[in-house]
DRENRO-693603 format. One record per residue: residue in three letters; z, x, y of N, C-alpha, C in turn. Coordinates in steps of 0.2 Angstrom, whole numbers, plus 5000, padded with zeros to 4 digits. Last residue first. Layout:
! DRENRO-693603
alaZXYZXYZXY;...
This chain:
! DRENRO-693603
asn643447965895643247905898643947855898;leu643848075887643648085894643548015898;val644148005875644548055878644448065885;asp644447835869644047895871644447945874;his645447745863644747745861644347815862;lys647047815855646647775860645947785859;met647447905846647647835845647447795851;ile646948025849646647995843646847915843;glu647748065860647048055861646748015855;lys648948075853648848025858648148015860;leu648648185845648748115842648648065847;cys648548285854647948275850648048205847;val649948285858649348275863648748255860;thr650548325847650748255850650148235855;ala650048455845649848395840650048335843;tyr649648565857650148515855649848455851;cys649348735858649048675858649548625855;ser649848865856650048835862649648765863;ala648548915845649248925848649248895855;asp647448785839647548855842648348855844;leu647748685825647648695832647848765834;asp647148595810647448655813647248655821;phe647648445801647248485806647548555808;ser647748295793647948365793647448395798;ile648548135790648048175794648248245794;leu648647975784648848045783648348085786;leu649147825790648647875791648947945789;ser649347655783649647725786649047775786;leu649647485784649147535783649447605786;ala650947395775650647415781650147475780;thr651747365764651047355763650647365770;glu653047395768652647445763651947425762;asp653547385784653247345779652847395774;ile655047495787654247475788654047435782;his656247535788656147465786655447445787;ser657047685783656447655786656447585783;gly658047775780658247715784657647675786;lys656947915780657647885779657747825783;met655347895775655747905780656447875779;arg654447975762654747915764655247935770;val652948025754653448045759653747985762;asp652047965746652647995743653148005748;ile651147815748651347875751652047905748;asp650847695743650547745740650747815742;tyr651447605752651747615745651447665741;asp650647605763651247635763651547655756;glu648947625759649447585760650147625760;met647847745769648147715763648747665764;leu646647855774646947795775647247765769;gln646548025778646547975772646947915775;tyr645748175784646248115785646048075779;ser645548335792645448295786645948235787;leu644948475801645248405802645048365795;asn644748605805644848585798645248515798;arg645348595822644948625817645248605810;pro645248505837645648515831645148545826;his644848575853644648535847645048555841;lys645148555870645248595864645048545858;leu644948585888644848545882644948585876;ile645348675897645548605898645348565892;gln646148835893645548795893645748715893;arg646948935905647048885899646448835899;tyr647549095910647049035910647148995904;cys648949165918648449165913647949105914;gly650349255925649949195925649349215920;pro651449345926650749365929650249305929;val652949345930652549295928651849305930;asn654449425926653849435929653349385926;leu656149445927655649395925655049405929;lys657449495930656949535926656349495923;leu658249425938658349415931657749445927;thr657949485950658649485948658749465941;pro656549465952656849535950657549535948;val655449365948656249355949656549415947;lys653849325953654349375950655049365952;phe652949255961653049245953653349305950;arg653049255974652649315971652649305963;cys652949125986653249155979652749205976;thr652649065997652649145998652949165991;gln652648935994652148955997652049035997;leu653548845987653348915984652748945987;gly653948715989654248775992654148845990;asp653148615983653748645980654148695983;arg652148605993652548545991653248565988;ser651548725991651848705998652348655996;leu651048715979651448765980651848755986;ile650148605981650648595977651248655978;asp649148665990649548605992650248595988;his648648755981649048785987649448725990;tyr648048675972648548715969648948745975;trp647048605980647548565977648148615975;gln646148715982646548685988647148645985;gly645648715969645948775972646448755978;val645048585969645548605964645948665966;lys643948595977644548555979645148565975;asn643548765974643348695976643948655978;lys643648885967643448885974643148815976;pro645148915957644548885958644348885966;tyr646049075959646048995959645348975959;gln646649205948646149175954646149105953;ile648149295945647649245943647249235949;asn649449355945648849395944648249345941;tyr650649295947650449335952649749375951;gly650449115942650649185941650449225947;leu649948965934650248995940650549065938;ile648548955925649248945924649548985930;pro646948895930647448945930648148915929;leu645748825919646148815925646748865924;val644048825912644848845912645148835919;val642748765904643048765910643848785908;gln642048745892642148815894642548815901;his641948615890642348645886642448715888;ile640848575899641548565901642048595896;ala639648705900639848645897640648635899;tyr638448775912639048775907639248705905;met637248745919637248805914637848805910;asn636748645928637148625922637148685917;ala636148675939635748685933636148665927;ser637148665948636648615949636148625943;gly637948775945638248705944637648655944;glu637148885948637348865941637648795940;glu637048865962636448865957636648845950;glu638448885965638048825967637448815962;thr639348965952639048965958638648895959;val640948985945640248955944639948945951;leu641749135940641649075946640949045946;his642349175925641849175929641849115934;val643349285915643349225919642849225924;lys643549405910643249355905643149285909;ser644249475919643549495918643149445914;asn645549435918645149405923644449415922;pro645849415900645949445906645449415911;phe646849305890646249335891646249365898;asn647849225883647949295885647349325886;glu647749105877647849105885647849175887;asp646549085864647249085867647249095874;asp645349105859645649045857646449045859;ile643649155862644349155865644749095862;asp642349155859642849165854643549165856;glu641549145870641649085866642149085861;asp641849205886641949225879642049155874;leu641949155898641249175896641249195889;cys642649015905642749075901642149095898;val642548965923642348955916642549025912;leu643048875937643148935933642948925926;asp642148795950642548795944642548865941;gly641248815960641948835961642348825955;glu640148685956640248745960640948755961;val640548605940640348605947640448675950;val640248515926640448585928640148595935;arg640848345923640348395925640648465927;ala641848255919641648305914641048355916;gly642648245935642548215928642348275923;tyr643148275947642448295945642248275938;thr644448215949643948225955643248245953;ala645048195937644948135941644448145947;leu645048325932644548275929644448215933;arg645848385941645248415940644748355937;tyr647048315940646748305946645948335945;ser647348345927647248275928646948275935;val647548485928646948465924646848385925;ala648648485937648048515939647448485935;glu649748435929649548405935648848425937;asn649748545919649548475917649348435923;trp650148645928649448645925649248575922;ile651448605931650948615936650248615933;lys652048625918651948555922651448555927;ser651848765917651548715912651448645915;thr652748815926652048825927651648785922;tyr653948765921653748745927652948755928;ala654048835909653948755909653748735915;his654148965913653448945910653448865909;val655448955917654948965922654248945919;tyr656048935904656148885909655648895915;phe655749055897655548985895655548935900;ile656349155902655649145904655449085902;arg657549145896657549145903656849125905;met657249165882657549095885657449085892;ser656749295882656349235880656549165882;his657949365886657349355890656949305889;pro659449275881658949325880658349315885;leu660849255892660349225888659749275887;ser661549325902661849315895661349285890;phe660849305913660749375910661049365903;trp661449195918660749195916660649255912;ala662649255922662649205917661949195914;gln662249335932662549365926662549315921;ile661949235942661449285939661649315933;cys663249185944662649145940662149185938;gly663849285950664149265944663549225940;glu663149285962663149345958663349325951;glu663549155967662849175966662749235961;thr664949105957664649125963663849145962;met666049075948665449025949665249045956;gly666349225938666549175943665849135945;phe666349315928666149335934666249285940;arg666949255916667049325918666949335925;his666449125917667249135917667349205919;leu665149145916665449115922666149125923;ala665049195903664849235909665149215915;glu665449075896665849145895665649185901;leu664348995900665048975902665549045901;leu663249045893663249045901663949035903;ala663649035880663549105883663549105890;arg663748905879664448945878664249015881;glu662448865879662948835884663548885884;arg661948925868661648945875662148925880;val662648875857662648945859662448955866;lys663448755851663048755858663048825860;phe664348765841663648775839663148775846;glu665548745846665348815845664648815844;pro665748625860665648645853665348715852;met666748635874666048645872666048665864;leu668048645878667848575876667148585872;ser668348775881668848745876668548675874;leu667448785891667348825885667748795879;thr668048715902667448685898667248725892;gly669048805905669148735903668648705899;lys668248905910668648925905668848855901;ala667548855921667148875915667648885909;asp667648725931668148765927667748795921;glu666948645939666748715939667248755936;thr667248505939667848555941667548625942;gln666148425937666648395941667148455943;leu665348505929665048485935665648455940;phe666248505918666148565921665848555928;tyr666348375913666948415915666748475920;lys665048365908665248325914665948355917;lys665048455898664548465904664848425910;ala665948395889666048455892665648475898;arg665248275886665948275890666148335893;asn664148325880664048295886664748285890;val664848375868664348415872664348385879;pro665548255862665848315865665448365869;asp664848105870664948155864665248215867;asp664247985876664948005876665048045869;leu662848005888663047995881663848015881;asp661848025898662347975898662547955891;glu661948215899661648145898662148085898;pro662448335912662548295906662148235905;thr661948485917661948415919661948375912;leu661748625915662348595912662448525915;phe660548655922660648665915661148635911;leu660948625935660448585932660448595924;lys661848725937662048655937661548605934;ile660948835936661548825932661748755931;ala660148815947659848815940660448805935;lys661048825958660748755956660448755949;met661248955957661848915956661548845954;met660049015960660349025953660948975952;glu658749005966659248955967659648955961;asn657449075967658149115967658749065968;lys656448995964656648995971657249035972;leu656349015950655849045954655949045962;leu657448935947657449005946656949035950;ala656948805951657548835954657648905953;leu655948795941655748795949656348825952;gly656648785929656148845931656048845938;ile657248665931657648725930657248785932;gln656148585930656648585936657048645936;asp655648605917655248625923655648625929;thr656548535909656548615909656248635915;his657348395917656848425913656848505914;val658748295916658448355919657948385915;lys658948185908658948185915658648235919;arg657648165895658248195897658248185905;gly656448125890656948085889657648105892;lys655748285886655648215887656248175886;gly655748425889656348395888656248325889;phe654548495891654848475897655548445896;arg653948495879654048565882654448555888;gln653748365875654348405872654448475876;pro652448335880653148315884653748345881;gly651248465879651648405876652248395880;tyr650048515890650648535887650948465885;tyr648348455887648948455890649548485886;asn646848465885647348515882648048515886;val646048325879646248365885646848405883;phe645048355865645548315868645748355874;gly643448325857644048365858644548325862;lys642248265852642348285860642948325861;lys642348265838641748285841641848305848;lys643648225835643348285831642748305835;val643748115843644148175845643848235841;asn642948025836642848045843643148105845;glu643448025823642848055824642648075831;ile644647945827644748015824644048055825;ala644047825831644447865836644547935833;glu643347785820643047795826643447845830;ile644447765811643947815809643547835815;ile645047655818645447715816644947775815;arg644147555817644347585824644747645823;glu643947535804643447555807643647585814;arg645247475801645047545798644447575802;leu645247365809645747415810645547485807;asn643847295817644147305811644647365811;ala644047225834643747275829644147275822;ser644647165844644347125839644047165833;asp646047185854645447225850645247185844;asn647047125859646447105862645847145859;ile648147265857648047195859647347175861;gln647647385844647847365851647747295853;lys648147365827647647375833647947355839;lys649347475819649047415821648547425826;leu650147565805649647555810649447485812;asn651247615799651247545801650747545807;arg651347795802651447735798651347665802;ile650647945800650647895805650747825802;val651048105795650948035792651047985798;ile650348265795650648215798650548145795;asp650248435795650148375790650648325793;phe649548565804649948505804649748465799;his649648745808649348685804649848625804;asn649348845823649748805818649348755814;gly648949015827648848945828649348905823;lys649349145830648649135830648549055830;leu650549235839650349175835649649155835;gln650849325848650549355842650349295837;gly651549265859650849285860650449305853;leu653049345857652749295859651949315861;arg653249455843653249445850652849385852;leu654349525830653749485832653849475840;ser654749695826654949625828654249595829;asp654449805811654449785818654649715819;asp654349825798654449885802654549865809;val655349725785654649745789654849805794;ser655849655770655949705775655249725779;arg656049475767655749545766655849595771;ile655949315761656349365764656149435762;asn655349185758654949245759655249305763;phe656449075767655949095762655649155763;val657748965772657449025773657049045767;asn658148805779658048855773657648915776;met659248685787658748745787658748775780;arg660148585789659448565788658948625789;lys661448635788661148625795660448605794;lys661648655775661948605777661748585784;glu660948775773660648715770660948655773;ile661748875777661248845782660848785779;glu662448905765662748885771662248845776;lys661448955756661848895755662148865761;glu661049075763660549025761660948955760;ile661749195765661949135769661449075768;asn661249295757661849265756662049205760;lys659949325763659949285757660649255755;leu660449415773660149345774660149305768;arg660849515765661349485769661049415771;glu659649565759660149535755660649495759;pro658949605770658649555767659249525762;thr660049645784659649665778659449605775;val659949655801660149615796659749635790;lys659449715813660149735811660449685805;arg658449575818658649645818659349655816;val657249455811657949475813658149545813;val655849365813656149425811656749435814;met654849225807655349255811655549325808;ala653649095805653849165804654349185809;gln654048925801653848975806654049045803;tyr653948755799653948815796653748865801;thr654748595802654348645804654448705800;ile654748425803654948475798654448535799;ala655248365819654748375814655148425808;lys655848375833655748315829655148325824;lys655748505839656348475836656148425831;asp654348625837654648555840655348545836;lys654448795840654248745836654648675838;leu653648935849654248885848653948825844;gly653149095843653049035847653648985845;ala653549215836652849215840652749145844;tyr655149295837654649245834654049245839;ser656749375834656049365837655549325833;phe658449395836657949355833657249365837;asp659349455845659149495839658549455835;ser659749355854659149405856658949445850;pro660849295848660249265847659649315849;ile661749425838661649385844660949355844;val662649425822662249455827662149405833;gly663249365811663649405815663249445820;leu662649265804662449335802662849385806;lys663149145809663249155802663149235800;ile662749155823663449155821663549175814;ala661349155821661649215824662349215822;leu661049025816660949085811661349145814;phe661448955827661748945821661749005817;gly660449005836661149015838661549005832;ile659248955830659349025831660149045832;ala659448815831659448845824659548925825;glu659448805845660048785841660048815834;phe658148835847658648885850659348865847;met657448735841657348805839657948845841;glu658348585836658048625841658048695839;leu657848485821658348535824657948575830;asn657248425811657548385816658048425820;glu657348555800657148485800657548455806;lys656548715796657048675799656848605800;arg656248865788656048795788656648755791;leu655649025792656148975793655948905792;thr655349165783655049105785655549055786;phe655649335788655749275784655349215787;ala656049505789655649455791655749395786;thr657149625796657049575791656649515793;tyr657449785801657049725803656949685796;ile658649905807658349865801658049805804;val658350055816658649985816658249945810;asn658150185818658150165811658550095811;gly657850215831658550225829658650195822;glu656450205832656850165836657550165834;gln655650265824655750295830656150255835;cys655550185813655850255812655950285819;glu654750085817655450075816655850145816;pro653550135830653750115823654550115823;leu653450065847653650115842653750095835;pro652049965851652749975850652850035846;arg650650005862650849995855651650005854;lys650549905877650649975873650849955866;gly650449785882649849825882649949885878;arg652049785889651449745888650849795888;arg653349855880652849865886652249825885;his654649765874654049805873653649805879;ala656149795884655649745881655049785879;lys657649885880657049885883656549835880;glu659249825880658749845876658049835881;arg660449895892660049845889659449865885;phe661750015887661050005890660749935887;arg663449965887662849995884662249975888;val665249985888664549975892664050005887;thr666749905886666249945883665549925887;ile668449895889667749875892667249925889;val669749855879669349905882668749875884;val671449805875670749785877670349835881;asn672449835861672249855867671549825869;pro673649755851672949765852672849785860;asn675049845844674849785848674049805850;gly675649955839675449895834675149835838;thr675950065846676350005847676249945842;ser675150165840675850175842676250115843;cys673850105839674250135833674950145834;asn673149975845673550025847674050055842;met671549915840672249915839672649975842;glu670549835852670649885847671349895846;ser669449705858670149725856670049785851;phe668249715872668349715864669149735863;ser667049655884667749675882667849665875;lys665549725889665849675886666549705884;thr664049745900664749755898665049705894;glu662449825901662849765901663549785898;val661249905912661749905907662049835907;leu660249875922660149935917660649925911;asn660549765930659849765927659749825922;gly661849795934661649745929660949745926;phe662449885942661949915937661749865932;lys663149815952662849875954662249895949;lys663649705945663349695951662949755953;asn664149765933663649715932663249705939;val665249845938664649875934664049825934;phe666049745945665749805949665149835945;his666349655935666049635941665649695944;his667149735926666549705924666149685930;val668149765935667749825933667149795930;ala668749645937668449675943668049735941;lys669149615924668649575927668349605933;arg670149705923669549715919669049675922;his671049655932670749715934670149725929;asp671449535926671149535932670749595934;lys672049585914671449545914671049545920;asn672749735910672649695915672049655916;ala672649825900672949765898672949715904;asp671449935895671649905901671949835899;pro670850095889671150025887671550005894;lys669450165898670150175895670450105894;phe667750125894668350145898668950145895;thr666450195885667050145884667550175890;phe664750185882665250215886665850165886;lys663450215870663950175873664450215877;ser661650225865662350255867662750205870;asn660350185863660850165858661550195859;glu659650315873659650255869660150245864;lys660450385887660250395880660250325876;lys660550415901660050355898659950375891;ala661150505910660850525904660350475900;asp661650425920661050465921660750495915;leu662750355914662150315917661550365917;tyr663550465910663250425905662650385908;lys663950505923663550555918663150515913;phe664650395927664050415930663550465926;phe665750405918665250345918664650365921;asn666350525921666050525914665550465914;phe666850495934666450555933666050545926;ala667650385931667050375935666550435934;glu668650445923668250395920667550385924;glu669150535933668850565927668450515923;glu669750455942669150495944668750525938;ser670050285935670250355936669650395938;val669550135944669650175938669850245940;leu669350085957669550045951669750075945;his669050185965669550135967669850095962;cys667950235959668550275959669150235962;leu666950155963667250145956667850185956;glu666750205976666950135975667250125968;lys666250335973666850325977667150255976;tyr665050295967665450335963666150325966;glu664350235978664550185972665050225968;leu664050345985664550295988664850245982;asn663650495983663550435979664150385981;pro662950595996663550575992663450505989;lys661350675992661850635996662450615992;val659950785993660650765990661050735994;val658250785991658850775996659450755992;ile656850875988657350845985657950845990;glu655050845992655750875994656250835991;ser653950775989654050835985654750865987;asn654250655998653650705999653750765995;lys655850645993655450636000654850686000;gly657050585982656350625983656050595990;val658750605981658250565983657550605984;thr660250605971659650635973659050595975;ile662050585973661350565971660850605974;leu663650635966663050645971662450605968;phe664550625957664750595963664150605968;pro664050705946663950635946664150595952;phe663450855945663850825951663750745951;lys662750875933663350925935663750895941;gln661850765933662350785928662850825929;arg661250785946661650725944662050735938;ile660550905944661050895949661550835948;ala659750875933660250935932660750925938;ser658850775937659350765932659950815932;his658250845948658550785949659050775944;leu657650955940658150965945658550905947;ser656750885932657250925929657850935934;ala655850835942656250795937656850825934;arg655350955948655750905952656150865947;gln654651015937655251045939655750995944;asn653650915936654150925930654750965932;lys652950935948653250875947653850875941;asp653051065959652951055952653350985950;leu653551085972652951055971652751035964;ile654951055981654751075974654151045972;arg655751085996655151055993655051095986;gly657551075997656851105999656351065995;ile658751025996658551075991657951115994;ser659750966009659050976007658951036002;phe661050856010660850926009660150926006;glu661950736020661450756015661350826015;leu662950726030662850676025662350686020;pro664050856034663350836034663250786028;leu665650806041665250836036664550816036;gly666250736051666150806052665750836047;ile666950616040666850636047666750706047;leu667150556028666650606028666450626035;glu668850516027668150496028667750556028;arg670050556014669850556020669050536021;glu670650566001670550496004670350506011;ser670550685995671050676000671050616003;leu669450665987670150665984670650665989;trp668450665997668650605993669250605990;lys668550796002668650746006668850676003;glu668150865990668850875993668950815998;lys666850815987667350805982668050805986;ile666150875998666150795997666750775993;asp666451005996666650976002666650896002;cys665751025984666451035984666751005991;ala664451005988664750955983665450965983;phe664251105997664151035999664450985994;asn664351215988664851205994664851135996;asn663351195979664051195977664451185983;leu662251215989662351155985663051145982;leu662451345992662551295997662651225994;glu662151415980662851415983662951365988;his660851385978661351355973662051365976;thr660351445990660251375989660751345984;lys660651585986660851555992660851475992;glu659851595974660651605974660951575980;asp658651475971658851535973659551535974;leu658451365957658651375964658751445965;phe658051365943657551335948657751355955;ser659051425936658351445935657851425940;ser660151365940660051435942659351455941;leu659951235935660051245942659851315944;val660051265921659451235924659451245931;asp661351315920660851355919660151335922;ala661951195923662051245927661551295926;lys661651125911661351095918661451155923;glu662351195902661651195901661351175908;glu663651175906663351245906662651245906;cys663651045903663751065910663451135911;lys663551045889663051005893663051035901;ser664651105885664051135884663451105888;thr665651015890665651085892664951115891;gly665550885884665450895891665350975893;asp665050785875665050855874665050895880;ser664850645877665450675880665550745877;ile663950565872663650605877664250645880;thr663450515855663950525860663650575865;asp662750425846662450475851662850485856;glu663950295846663250315844662950365849;lys665150295853665150295846664450325843;glu665750385867665150345864665150345857;ser667350365875666850405871666250355869;gly668350295881668050355885667550385881;ser669350265866669150255873668850315876;pro668650275850669150305855668850285862;his668050125842668050195843668450215849;asn667950005829668150025835668250095836;gln666350005819667150005820667350025827;asp664949915815665249955819666049955819;gly664249815807664749865804665049915808;asp662849795817663149775811663649835809;thr663049805835662749835829663149815823;tyr663649715845663049755846662749775839;glu664849645844664249615843663649655843;glu666449655838665949695840665249655839;lys667749545842667249565837666649605840;thr668549485851668849535846668349555841;arg668349455868668049455862668449505857;glu668849355882668949415878668649405871;leu668149285895668349275889668349335885;
């Protein structure tokens, strides 16, 4: 699908083909002279001459379309002991000779023909290939490379496919229209840019002034009965940015009125204020708009506050107790004992044919095509979205499905656009998943690991109850209130400690699957291994390199307590908050309850425990 609008940076204008608009790299003569000087300073005259001869021989053979028969397939520069000198030489050789690659072998630098360069020369001009590989090696942040205008759609598709297949983990491509001044007709060009680097875990992010002066605007988002990803997609369309330009510290439920902190890149506070009226129609509002220095990241959330009304309260069948007394008893029970810290059903897409954890399992098993089909599986509803999904599963016609899929389904359309460009192949499906932000891709994998954790805690409590036994894992830090604590904070309970009842059940943690966790040394640990075998993940390293997904794993406390809990029982006619279309008896009893929960705890799970008699029993 061709695009006529630049999506990368706000306000960019079309720029000449074969150049980079930001931080241009095509000041060729001075750069080549500079690289030649570097080579001369590090290489003796004879080695320099031999390198030039090797490069000329390779180039001559390729230009004459002859094979490299009779030529040496590599040339050794020799051993360079200084690490900084080696790095400079690697870069200088590749910049001067983009049709060559350099390989390090025990301090030795070996030069070889770049076969990918030759492959690209079959698709574009030799000049374009030369400049493209120089661009790749330079790795200048915020830079772009543009191929020459190309009116042949099939040929553009082949170029897209080549670049994304060979370098998709490093760069991304898009097609844009630019006006041909001589003919008055639009030309279509392919533009390449480097993918944005994720914040390195554990390292302090660069201040805004060091990241290319990108604008960051923080705000509070209020939404009502709206999926978070749908809300972000709608905001992205209205602001002319892409969903990955939004950052947040956690996900919020659909079926609620929610407030959360968000940050959007490349949008000024004034521009965000200008769309306030438009987004109100979508049951969204933005408040507290201001400029900030950095984005938000998952894991920065401290916790959530909840104000909830539970209406039309009734006793359970065969319960002879007074209703008010039973409600107070249930609340005080959870207040004292806590609740089992399950992930809520909304994390898995409750009520849908395909749950998010099923998609995550397919991704972990590198079943990219299956994951796409699961993602696009329709519900038994006759609406435009599900009609489009049904059509796709029947035909695998991405272009036709795009014409049916509503504009507001941003994730679905992003996948379909990529499938239309790259095809419904394994490689095409990988590129389709790359069209979604990293936070969305990892969301599905985390859904699977969350589902397994839920099963694990049920097994743990059914097997050992509230006792802390030998082989359990406990958290030694009483102040831990999230899942991001290191292995050093986790202790394996010994036989003596278990017999002496040294630890309480609220200290017990269970691992969330990943490559950097330890398992309990009791029946629960064996249960984990049995589950991995059941799901075909015996050898899974919890890394999906093709999608740049790494899942180190973490630990989650099996019990949690609501904090600052307060409540009030009253008749419905006393409550200001009304539900639209409600036909509830206004004389029925209702509960107003407020509490705080740590990050990643679910109010729905807490309420489920309150609305029955006891937690552990």
